[in-house]
C-alpha positions in Angstrom: -0.2 -0.4 -0.1 1.4 3.3 -0.9 2.0 5.6 1.7 4.4 8.2 2.9 8.1 7.3 3.2 8.4 9.1 6.7 7.8 11.6 8.9 9.8 13.7 6.4 7.9 13.6 3.6 5.9 16.1 1.3 3.4 17.3 -1.2 2.8 20.7 -2.5 3.9 23.9 -0.8 7.7 23.3 0.0 8.7 24.4 4.3 12.1 25.5 4.6 14.7 22.7 6.6 14.4 24.4 9.9 10.4 24.4 9.7 10.9 20.4 9.3 12.7 20.0 11.8 10.0 21.5 14.1 7.2 19.5 12.1 8.6 16.0 12.3 9.8 17.0 16.4 6.3 18.2 17.2 4.5 14.7 15.8 7.7 12.7 17.2 7.1 14.8 20.8 3.2 14.4 20.4 3.5 10.4 20.4 5.9 10.3 23.5 3.3 12.8 25.4 0.1 10.0 24.5 2.3 7.6 25.8 2.7 9.2 28.7 -0.7 10.2 29.9 -1.3 6.5 28.8 1.1 5.8 31.7 -0.8 7.8 34.1 -4.2 6.6 33.9 -5.8 6.0 37.6 -5.2 2.2 38.4 -8.9 1.8 38.5 -8.9 2.7 35.3 -6.5 0.0 33.7 -7.9 -3.0 36.1 -11.7 -1.5 34.3 -9.7 -2.8 31.0 -9.4 -6.2 31.9 -12.8 -6.8 32.6 -16.1 -7.1 30.8 -18.5 -4.3 31.2 -21.2 -2.4 29.3 -20.2 1.3 30.5 -19.3 3.7 28.4 -16.0 2.2 26.0 -12.4 3.5 27.5 -8.7 3.4 25.6 -6.7 0.8 27.2 -3.2 -1.0 26.2 -3.3 -3.0 24.1 0.3 -4.1 23.1 3.2 -2.5 25.6 3.4 1.3 25.0 7.3 1.6 24.9 10.3 4.6 24.8 13.7 3.3 24.0 16.8 3.0 22.1 16.9 0.0 19.2 20.3 -1.6 17.6 20.1 -4.2 14.9 23.0 -5.9 13.3 22.0 -4.3 9.5 21.0 -0.9 10.7 22.5 2.0 13.2 21.0 2.6 16.6 17.9 4.6 16.8 15.3 6.0 18.9 12.3 3.3 18.8 9.2 4.5 20.0 5.5 2.0 20.2 2.2 3.5 20.9 -0.6 0.6 21.4 -4.5 1.1 22.3 -7.7 -1.1 22.2 -10.9 0.5 22.2 -14.2 -1.2 23.1 -16.9 -1.2 20.1 -20.3 -1.2 21.4 -20.3 -2.7 24.7 -24.1 -2.4 25.5 -25.4 -3.2 21.9 -23.2 -6.0 21.2 -22.9 -7.7 24.9 -27.3 -7.5 24.6 -27.3 -9.0 20.9 -24.9 -11.8 21.7 -26.9 -12.8 24.9 -30.4 -13.4 22.9 -28.2 -15.8 20.4 -26.8 -17.8 23.4 -27.6 -17.0 27.1 -24.2 -15.3 29.2 -22.6 -15.5 25.8 -22.9 -11.7 25.3 -21.0 -11.7 28.5 -18.0 -13.1 28.4 -17.0 -11.4 24.8 -16.4 -8.3 23.4 -15.5 -6.8 19.9 -12.3 -4.5 19.9 -10.8 -2.2 17.3 -6.5 -2.2 18.0 -4.1 -0.2 16.7 -0.2 0.1 17.2 2.2 2.3 15.3 5.6 1.8 15.3 8.5 4.8 15.1 12.6 4.9 14.7 14.2 8.6 15.1 17.9 7.7 13.8 19.3 10.9 16.4 22.7 11.6 15.0 22.6 8.6 12.8 21.5 9.9 9.5 21.4 13.2 8.3 18.4 15.5 9.8 17.4 12.5 12.2 14.7 11.4 10.1 11.5 10.2 12.1 11.1 6.2 10.0 7.3 4.9 10.5 8.8 0.9 11.0 4.6 -0.5 11.3 1.0 0.6 11.1 -1.2 -1.9 12.7 -4.9 -1.3 12.6 -7.3 -4.1 13.4 -10.6 -5.8 14.8 -11.1 -8.6 16.9 -13.2 -10.3 18.5 -12.2 -11.6 22.3 -13.7 -14.3 24.1 -12.8 -15.0 27.9 -12.5 -18.5 28.9 -12.8 -18.2 32.8 -14.9 -16.5 35.6 -11.9 -14.2 36.4 -11.8 -12.8 32.9 -7.9 -14.3 33.4 -7.6 -16.0 29.9 -9.3 -15.6 26.3 -9.8 -16.3 23.3 -9.2 -13.2 20.2 -9.5 -13.6 16.8 -8.5 -11.2 14.2 -11.3 -10.9 11.7 -9.6 -7.8 10.1 -6.4 -7.0 10.2 -3.8 -5.1 8.0 -0.2 -4.5 8.3 2.3 -2.3 6.9 5.3 -0.1 7.2 3.8 3.2 5.5 6.2 3.5 2.8 6.3 4.3 -0.7 9.1 2.6 -3.3 6.8 -0.3 -5.1 9.1 -0.8 -8.1 12.8 -1.1 -9.8 12.9 2.3 -11.2 11.5 3.9 -8.1 14.0 2.3 -5.8 16.9 2.9 -8.4 15.9 6.0 -8.3 16.9 6.9 -4.7 20.0 4.5 -4.3 20.8 7.9 -7.0 20.4 10.7 -4.4 21.6 9.0 -1.3 24.9 6.2 -0.3 22.8 5.3 3.0 21.2 1.9 1.4 19.4 1.4 5.0 18.0 4.1 4.4 16.3 3.4 1.2 15.8 0.2 2.3 13.5 2.0 5.3 11.2 3.3 2.1 10.5 0.0 0.4 6.5 -0.7 0.8 5.6 -4.0 2.1 1.9 -4.7 3.4 -0.1 -7.8 4.1 -3.8 -8.0 5.6 -4.4 -11.3 7.7 -6.6 -13.3 10.1 -5.4 -13.7 13.5 -6.2 -16.2 16.4 -4.4 -15.6 19.6 -4.7 -17.7 22.9 -3.4 -16.2 26.8 -3.5 -18.4 29.4 -4.5 -18.5 33.0 -1.7 -17.1 35.2 -0.6 -19.8 37.0 0.9 -19.1 40.8 3.8 -20.6 41.4 4.4 -19.5 44.7 2.7 -16.5 46.1 4.7 -14.2 45.2 5.1 -15.4 42.0 3.6 -16.2 38.4 3.8 -17.6 34.8 1.9 -17.6 31.5 1.7 -17.6 28.3 0.0 -17.0 24.5 -0.1 -18.8 21.8 -0.4 -16.8 17.9 -1.6 -17.9 14.6 -1.6 -15.9 11.5 -2.6 -16.4 7.7 -1.3 -13.7 5.5 -3.8 -13.8 2.8 -2.5 -13.6 -0.8 -5.4 -10.6 -1.4 -6.9 -9.0 1.4 -10.1 -5.7 1.6 -8.0 -4.0 2.7 -4.1 -3.8 1.0 -5.4 -5.5 -2.1 -1.9 -7.5 -3.2 0.4 -8.0 -0.8 3.7 -6.4 -0.9 6.6 -8.3 0.2 10.0 -9.5 -0.9 10.6 -8.1 -5.0 13.1 -10.1 -7.3 14.4 -6.5 -7.6 16.0 -6.0 -4.4 18.4 -8.8 -5.1 19.0 -10.2 -1.8 19.9 -13.9 -1.2 17.9 -13.6 2.0 14.6 -12.8 0.5 11.4 -14.9 1.1 7.4 -14.1 1.4 6.5 -13.5 5.0 4.7 -16.3 5.4 8.4 -18.0 5.7 9.6 -16.3 9.0 6.1 -15.4 10.9 2.7 -17.0 11.3 3.3 -19.1 14.7 4.3 -18.2 17.7 4.3 -18.8 21.5 5.7 -16.6 24.4 6.2 -17.4 28.2 6.2 -14.9 31.0 7.2 -15.6 34.4 6.4 -12.8 37.3 7.5 -11.7 41.0 6.1 -9.3 42.9 8.6 -8.2 45.4 11.3 -5.5 46.3 15.2 -5.9 46.5 17.3 -2.9 47.3 16.5 -0.6 44.5 14.0 -2.7 42.3 10.4 -3.8 42.2 9.1 -6.2 41.0 10.8 -8.8 38.3 9.6 -9.9 35.1 10.6 -12.2 32.1 9.3 -13.3 29.0 10.7 -15.7 26.2 9.2 -15.4 22.4 9.9 -18.0 20.1 8.3 -17.1 16.3 8.2 -19.5 13.0 6.6 -19.1 9.5 3.8 -21.7 9.0 5.6 -22.4 5.5 8.5 -24.4 6.1 8.1 -24.2 10.3 10.7 -24.5 12.3 14.0 -23.5 9.3 13.4 -19.6 9.9 13.2 -19.0 13.5 13.4 -15.9 15.9 14.4 -16.1 19.4 13.6 -13.2 21.4 14.5 -12.3 25.5 13.1 -9.9 27.4 14.5 -9.0 31.3 12.2 -5.8 33.0 12.1 -4.4 36.3 11.0 -1.4 38.6 13.7 0.3 39.4 13.0 4.0 41.2 9.7 3.7 39.5 10.6 3.4 36.2 9.6 0.7 34.2 13.1 -0.7 32.3 13.6 -3.3 30.4 16.3 -4.6 27.9 15.9 -7.9 25.4 17.5 -9.4 23.1 16.6 -11.2 19.7 17.9 -13.0 16.6 15.8 -13.9 13.8 13.5 -12.6 11.8 11.2 -9.5 11.7 13.2 -7.1 13.8 12.0 -4.2 10.5 9.0 -4.7 8.7 11.4 -3.2 5.4 13.7 -6.0 5.4 11.9 -8.7 7.6 13.1 -11.9 5.5 16.8 -10.6 6.9 18.4 -12.8 9.6 19.1 -9.9 12.0 21.1 -9.7 15.8 19.1 -7.1 17.8 19.4 -5.9 21.1 17.5 -2.7 23.4 16.1 -0.6 26.1 12.9 0.3 26.6 10.7 1.9 29.2 7.1 0.3 29.3 4.8 3.0 29.7 1.3 2.3 31.9 1.7 -1.7 31.7 4.2 -3.0 33.6 
């Protein structure tokens, strides 16, 4: 899907270079402010996000909202920030309609709209410190809670789209971009990717290991549609990219599992610990192309900090098919 290559793209009237810096930094820090506002929400509001309600819907965290620094082995380091929210749709009417179909069904399920956006700012490593769009991921999904406490659920995303918001989709455009810069990574970031997909997610009920320690897991299955209602024809690896690693996304993504351990308590300046391990592979030739990720998190002086390591694929949608070694540090806002 053809979209602006980055937050520096423009058409029509041409603002000054100083104006570009003002615009892009205003957008960047506005997004960060939204993250901080989301993280400062009252505790009772956050808890209400985890139960079924017919009250007026509210914005809730979906994936973790984060601000951090990322270094991929095929790129220079960049400031990495992600905003992810979900919103329940028509809670009263959908609850009642489902209860009319089957008694109690509406009390244990809901339909949500979710959006996740990821952006990177290349501070001091690329000319003009551009803010580059990395991921746009809107979806509509149906959630059914499988236990009375609403700790475990199954999600089915029946309309989901993921793209990187970039513009290069032909060999001519790619070569023209290469002719204007010596930074091939910056040009590769502008290659357009996009998929519509179906998704099934299962979250397990937390298992209490001891009074202060719990463990729970996620299983995720995706199917990338060759032609979808939002994207049209899938935009993925093109032969003119001439990469020996080029492959369809279904070879590297589609089957994923994650286990999380949470320990409550205080140790010197640290409070609460969390560890997460993720494995992902494709559903075409499963287990041939694998991604491994490890996250370690704690709160120090009330700051929820995570350090993470990853080896595998999909570190960046523009180059999803490349095997990359990544590491980073981030602050998780509002959902630790």
